[in-house]
N, C-alpha and C positions, 0 to 999 in steps of 0.2 A: 687326342680320337674325337672323331664330327659324330654327332648322333643323327642317324635317320627317323625322320618323325613322318606319321602319318595323321590328316585334321582331317574333322565332318564340317563340311559348312550345309546345317542340317536342314532343309526348309519345308514348308508349310504355308499352301493360300489357306488364311482364316479371314471371313466377311468383307472379301475379296482384295485381301491385303497379305504380303506374306512374311512372314516371320521366322525367324533362324535362332537354333537350340546356343544358348552362349551359356556362361558357368561363370563363377567366381573362382580364381583360382586361389588358393592358399595356401603355403610355405612358406616354413619359418626363416626369418629373416629377408624374408623378399616384403615390394610392395602389391600390395592385394590387388589384382587386376580381373577387368572380364574377358573373357576370351575364349574361341570353341575347343570344342572336345576332341580331342586326338592325344599321343604320345608315340614314347617311340616302341619301333619295330624292334620284334625279339631275335635275337639268331636265327636265323632261317622260317621265319614265318611267313605266313606272304602276306603280302599288302594289302590285300580286303579283310586280311583276319586279325591283322593288328586293328585296323579302323572298326571292326566288330567288336574287337577283345574292348579295345582302351573304351568307343563311347558310351559302350554296356561297364566298365568301373567305375566311370565315369558321370555317366548321368542317368541310370539305370535304364537307357532305353534302348529296343533292339533294332539296328540298320533292317528295312525291309527292302531298300534298293538303293547304291550304289550304278552311280553315271556310266554307264564303259565299261559295265562289269558282263552285260551279258555278249561283247565284243570283242572282250582279253583273249589274248591269245598263250599259252602254256605249254609249254614243252615239255617230255618225260625224257629222261636219260636215252639214245641209242647211239652213239656215235661217245659222246661224252659221259664225264660225269655228272653233266650241268642239268637243273630242274629248272625254268626260269618262267618267270609270268611277269606278261607283258601287257601294261593296260592307260588309256587315255586318262590323266587326270586332268579336272580344273585349271590348278596354278598349283605351280613347286616356289620355292623360298628357299634363301640360302644366307644366314648371318654373312655378313663380308669386315665384323670388327665386333667384336664383343668377347662377355665372358663366357658363352658356349660356339662353341663351333657348329652347327648345325642343318641339315639340309631336313627336306621336308615339301609334300605332296599334299595338298586337298583336293578333297572332293565333294561332289557334289550327290548331295543324300536326299534318304528319307526316310522314318522312324517311328516308332508307337513305344508304347509303355508308359509306366510313368515314370516319372521323376525322384532318385532319390534323395534325402535332406541334406546327406554330405554324400561326397564320392572319394577317388581317388587326391586327394590332398585338394578337394574341391568342394564347394556346397555353392545352394541356388540358383543349381539348375533349370532353365524359365526357357519359353519362348519369347524374344522379345521383338519386338516389333521392329520396322527401318526405320521412323523417328525415335526408338528408346537408345538404337545401337548407334546412331550419328549423334548422338546428345554423347555418349561415351567416350565415342572417339573424342569429338569436340573437347569435351573436358577431359583427353586426356587418363581415363581412366579405362580403356583398352591394351589387350596386347600389344606391344611392338611385336611381338612376330607376325599376331593376328591381324594387323590393320593394313598393310599394303593388299591384303587376300579379298577383306571383308569392304574396303574399296573398292576393290574391280568390282565386288560384285554387285555394290550399288551401283555404281557406272554404267554395268551391262544390263541390267537387267533391270533395276527400280527408275532411276535417273533419266 
């Protein structure tokens, strides 16, 4: 079984510096690590609905902007019985080896609201500076799943 996930790179500018929402993942039997908010898409749930739901459940924040959402194309059944959502993501990942076979897509987002103290298997959701994130990556305290997307973001927008 393959898990299909959606994840948010939620960005804001504060004092001419970019910050990203990260959270501490706390699951029974797994090592703690910092990660981006997101999770599994439920059966027949749209990509953007799943992103908004997962971010809200884990952080308490409401997504107010998803890059490329305005340009998405959604089809309604005419000839076939399929309804399709097509949207351009920021990045995608696939696990090539590991305990869970998963595929996921990342979106650049903006959000508002107040952080939860604890979310769905998460805590300490907060706005992190680029230097804080770089330290977590260097110290191997950042999720292996999210690390490549964050490095891609840092290389493209920060460095």
